[in-house]
N, C-alpha and C positions, 0 to 999 in steps of 0.2 A: 140082742142089743149088748154092746160091749160096755159094761158098767165101769170099766177101768177109765173110761173117758172122763168120769167125774173128777179123777185125780188131776186132770189138766185144769180144772176149775177150782183149785185149792184156795185162792183168795176169796172167792165167793162162798165156798164151803165154810171157811173160818167166820165169815160174817153171819152165815145162817146159824152156826153154832153159837155165836155171840148173841144173836137174837133169842135163841132158845134159853140160853143161860140167864140172860137179863130178865126174860119173862118169869122164869121160876124164882129167881132171887127177889124180884119185885112182888110176886104173888105170895111168897111165904114170909117176907120180912114184915116187921111191924112198921107203922107209919113213920116212926122216928128213926128208922134204919134204912130208908129207901135209897140212900146214897150208896149203899152197897152195889146197886146196879150200875151206878156211875163208875165206881172204882173197877168193877169187873170188866165193863166195856172198855175203859181206858187201858186196862191190862191186856185185853185181847187185841186191841188196835196196835199196841206196842209190839205184840207178837207178830201180827200181820205185817207191820212195817218192817220188822227185822227179816221176816221170810221173803218179802218182796225185794228187799235190798240184797240179801245174801244167799237165798235158797232158790227162788223161782226163776231168776234170769237165765235164759238159755241164749247166749249171745250169738250162736251160730245157727239156730233153728227157730222156726215159727211153729206154733201148735194150732191144730185145727181139730175140732170135735163136733160131734152130732151133725155130720154131713156138711160142715162148713158154716153152720149157724153161729158157732162160738169160735173165735180165733184169739190167739195171743202171740205176741212177739215182744222183743225187748222194749220198744217204744211204748207199748201198751202197759207193760210191767212198770215202766218208769212213771207214766202218768197216774197209774193206780197208787204208786208209792207217794206221789205228791198229794193226791186227794186224801189218802189215809193220814198223812202228816197234817194236812189242814183240819181234818175231822178231829184228830187227837188234840190239836191246839184249841179247837172250839170246845171240846169237852172239859179241858183243863180250865179255860177261862170262864166256863159256865158254872163251875163248882160253887162259887159264892152266891150266885143268883138262884140256882136250883136248890141250894141248901137252906134257903129262907123258910121260916115256918109255914108261909102260905103256899109255897111251891114244892116243898120237900116231898109231899105225898104223890106228886106227879113225876118224880125223878125217873122212874122206870119207863113211863110212857115217853118222856122226852128222849131218853137214850135209845129206845127202840125205834123212834121216828128218825133219829140221826142215822142209825145203822141201816135202816131200811132205805133211806135216800142214797146212802153210800153204795148199797148193794145195787140199786137201780142204775147209778152212774157207772159202776163196774160193768154191768151188762150192756150199757150204751157203748162204751169204748171197746168192748170185746165182741161186738156183734159183727157178723159177716153177712147179714141179711136185713133188709129194711124192716121186716116184721119184728125180728128180734130187737132191732134198734128202737122201734116204736114202743114195744113192751117195756124195755129198759127205761125209756124216757118217762113213761107213765108211772113205773115203779118209783122213780125219783120225784116226780111232780106231785103226786097225790099226798104222800107223807109230808112233803115240803109245805103244802098248803095247810096241813094240820099244825106244823111248826109255826107258821106265820100267825095263825089264829090261836096260839097256845095260851096266851093271856085272854081267854075268851070273854072275861067279864069286863075287859077294857074296850071302850068303843073303837079306838084306833086299831087295836089288834084284830077285832072282828071285821072291821071294814077292810083292813089290809088283806086278811085271809080271803074275804069274799072277792075282792078285786083280783087277787092272784089266781084263785080257782077259776073265775070267769075267763080271765085272759088266757090261762093255761088250757082251758077247754077249747077256746076259740082257736088258739094257735095249734093245738093238736089236731083239730078238725081240718085246718088249712093244710097242715103237713100231710095228714092222711089222704086228703084230696090230691096232693101232689104225688104221693106214692101210688095212688090208683092210676094216674096218668103214666107213671113209669112202668107199672105192671101191664097196663093196657098196650103199651108200645113194645116192651121187651118180652112179656110173657113169663117173667121170672122176677124174684126179689133178691136174689143173691148178688152181692156187689160185683164179683168177678164176671158173672154172666151178663149182668146189665152193661158193664163196661165193654165187653166183647160185642154186644148187640149195638151199642152206640158207635163203636169204632167201625163196625161193618156198615152201618146205616147213616153215617155222619153226612153223607151227600144225598141221602134219599129225601126228597122234598115232602113226601107224605109222612115220614117218620119224625123228622127233626122238629116240627112245630109242637107235637105232642110231648116230645122229650124236653123241650125248652119250657113248656108249661109245667111239666112235672118238676123240673129244676127250680123254677121261680117259686112255686107254691111250697116246695120242700124247704128252700132257703128261707122263705118268709116265716114259716112255722118255727124253724130253729132260731131265726133272728129274734123272735119274741123271747125265747129262753135266754138269749144272750143280752137282751135289752138293747139291741142296736137301733139307732134312729132309722126309720120312723116307727119302730115297733116298741118304743120305750115307755109309753105313757103310764104303764102300771107301776114302774119301778119306784118312783119317789114315795107314793102313798104306801106301797107294800113295805118298803124299807123303814118308813116312819112308824108304821103300825106294829111290825113284828118285834118281839123281844130282841134286845140288842145282840145277844150271842147268836140268835137265829139270823139276824140281818148280816152279821159277819160271815156265817156259814153260807148263806145264800149268795153273797157277793163273791166268794172265792171258789169253793168247791163246785157248786153248780155251774158257774160260768166257765171254769176250767174244763170240766167234762164236756160241756157243749162246744167249746172252741176246738178241743182236740177232735171230737167226733165230726164237726163240720169240715175241718181241714182234711181229715182222712177220707170222707165221702167225696168232697170236691175233687181231690187229687186221684183217688183210686176208683171212682165211679164215673165222674163227669169230666175226666181229663180231656177226652176228645172234643168237649164243648167249652174248652177254656176261653176261647175268643168271645163267648157269650157271657160267662159268669164273671170274668175278671173285671169288666167295666161296671157291672152291677156292684161288685165288691168295692171298686174305687169310690163310687158315689156314696155307698153306705159308710165307708170308713171316714171320708171327709165330713159327712153330715154328723156322724156320731161324735167325733172328736170336737168339732167346732161348736155345734149346738149345745152339747153337754157342758163344755167349758163356759160358754156364755151364760147358761142358766145356773151353773154352780155359783157364779159370782153373786147372784141375787139371793142365795139361800141364807136364812138366819137360823134354821133348825139343822143341827149337825148331821142327823141321820139322812135327811133329805139332801143335804150337801154331799154326803158320801155316796148317795144314790147316783147323783149326776157325775160324780167322780168315777164311779164304777162303769157308767155308760161310756165315758171318755176312755177309760182303761180298756174296755172291750174293743173299742176302735183301734187302739194301739196293738192289742193282741192279734187282731185281724190283719195287721200289716205283715205278720209272719206268713200268712196264708198266700200272700201275693208271690212270695219267693217259693215256688213249688219245688222244693229241694230238701235234701237232708239238713242243710243249714236252716231252712225255714222251720222244719219240725223241731229241731233242737232249740231254736230261738223261742218258739211258741211255748215249749215246756219250761224253759228257763224263765221266761217272763211270768208264767203262771206260778212257778215256785217262789219267785221274788215277791210277786203280788200277794201271795198267801201270807208271808211273814209281815210285810209292810201293812197290809190292810187289817190283818188280825191284831197287830199292835195298836192301830188306831181304835179299833172297836173295843179292845180290852180296856183302853183308857176311857173311852166313852161310857162303857158299862160301869166302870168303877166310879166315875164322877156321877153318873146317873143314880147309883145306889146311895151315894152320900150327899145328894143334893135334891132330895125330894122327888126324884124321877124325872127331872127336867133335862132336856138335851139341847136347849137353846145355846147359841154361840156366845151370847153375852154372859152366860154363867161361867165361862172360862176366863173372863176378865180378871187379871191379877193372879192367875193360877200359879205362876212361878213363885210368887211371894209366899204362898202357903203350902204348896206341894211341888217343890222344884224338881224332884226326880220324875214325877209323872209328866210334868211339862217338858222336861228334857227328852224323855223317851218318845213323847208325842211328836216333838219337833223332828227327831231322827226319822220316824216313820213317815211323816209328811214330806220331808226332804227326799226320802227314797222314792215315794210315789211321784214326786215332781221330776225325778231324774237328775238330782244334783250330785255331782261327784263328792267324795269317793264312795258313796253308798251303792248298794247292789242295784237299786232302781236305775241308776245311770247306765250300768252295763246291760241291763235287760232291754232298755230302750235302744241302746246302740246296736244290739244284736238283731232286734226286729227291724230297725232301719236298714241295717246291712243286708238282711234277708230280702227285704222288699226291693232295695236298690239293685240287687243281683238280677232281678227280672229284666232290667236293661231297657225298658221302653220309656218314652217321654212321659207317659201318664203315670208310670210307677214313680219316676223321679219327682213329678209334680205332687203326687200324694205324699211322698216322704217330706217334701218341702213344706206342705201345709201342716203336716204333723209336727215338724220342727218348730214352726211358728206357734202352734198351739201349745207346745211345751212351755213356752214363755208365759202364755196366758194362764196355764195351769199353775205355774209357779206363783203367779200373783194371787190366785184365790186360796192356795194352800197357805201362803204367807198371811192371809187374813186371820187364820187361827193362831198362828205364831204371834202376830201382833196383839191379839186379844190376851194371850197368856203372858207376854213379856212387857208390853208397853201400856196397854189400856189399864186403867184403874177401876175399881168398883167400890161403891159405898158399902156393899155387903158381900165381900169376897167369900169364896168357898172356904170353909174352915179346914184346918189341917186334920188329916185323918190317916190311919194306917191301913194299908191294903192287906188282904189275907194272903197266905202262903201260896195258894194255887194261882192267884192273879200274878204274884211276883214270878212264879215259874213260867207262866205263859208269856209275860213280858220279857223275861230273860231269854227264852227260846226265840221269840220274834226278833229281839234286838240283836242277838248273836247272828241270826240269819241275815239281817239287814247289813251288819258290819262285815260278815265273813263270806257270804255267798258271792260277793263281787270280786274278792281278792283270792279266793280258793279256786284256782282254775280247774281243779279236779272235778268240781260239780258240773261245770259246763262240758268238760271232756267226757264225763260219764253220760250226760244227756245226748251229746253228739254221737258217741259210740252206739247208744241205744237206738238212734235214728238211722243207722247204717242201712237197714233193709227197707227204708221208707220209699 
């Protein structure tokens, strides 16, 4: 065995080292010093992000290790950098919550679970084999269930964790059932070999039904992870029950990794069956965006509100998959990057208000927020406008790129789906403005008192706000993602 292959897995090795470091820091630290683990992990993630951006990219080559089980290329490096950036923002915004007297003793466990899920996501996006993909998915899902139930003494958190693990188990079983169909037909689980088998047997009437069954079950299992309609029922309860930093992490990094993996597998494995899965994708996109927007209007609890917002955003992300091209992959990664900063800005404000308002996350608690905490209200407004796609914020450019990628498909149904998505953008603007209305227009008999945020929260908000303002006008960001997608 060539052990030098492990050097091709340097991002994963850094995460493993981080896990070991955090474990020993947490084990040997006193209970009042457990945040050392948080600081160490944040430092290691900064190192990983720097390496992903400046050291690891090999723009002219793709890396394959362990017989093709593990692969890496510039687009995979780019999505890993985005996920690492999202995890880093989550750790920074978690500092105030995890540093409380009642949670400080669990800081090490929290960080290890965050890094473990990130390691699983890395394995998902770097897999060249369905078995490796499934193992990576489970490496990400099981620690995520622990994170959702992290406040185990709270009823909602335990309930959210139970619903998440039950749904994750069911979706994994459905996906594994689909993979068994694929293996039964192709006799292999390697992406390239499966695609060759499909290309050769695309007209074989005895093979195509089994391959289509495998595709449908695999897509259904992964659609649970993305919370696409009609596989979305777990989302609102899980988002409401999980600690707010965990909800933010679940909504951005987990969704981004699943979306990237889905596009990669649909294009690089099931490309010969495009005529079958593209119509399935059209239906799921329209249902996800429309139903999520309609249900979001009815929500009065802000984390449930953001759950339906994330379902809608997942539908928009899937628009990039329709455009099976370099443009589509670049649009998908750019959308995920912008979604990370906008969504994390919203959840950082929610977490801050929750900490200073007795733990409530009801929308009416934001009535008159501008009068007592104008800076938080202003930053929340910027993030919501970006999510809605209002210019000149980065969210407008991200939606433009996914619309453009989908329209390049060129068919009538692709144009129809883009048209429906455009209409739903107006609907989403309406329900995002409900929060803005509460903060700026509605008054309250007992408004939220003026409070001062901690330095870590201000850093997280500064990073997210800078991304919202600059990612749309700094063309080098999209150019980098487009260049990284050249071999897609």
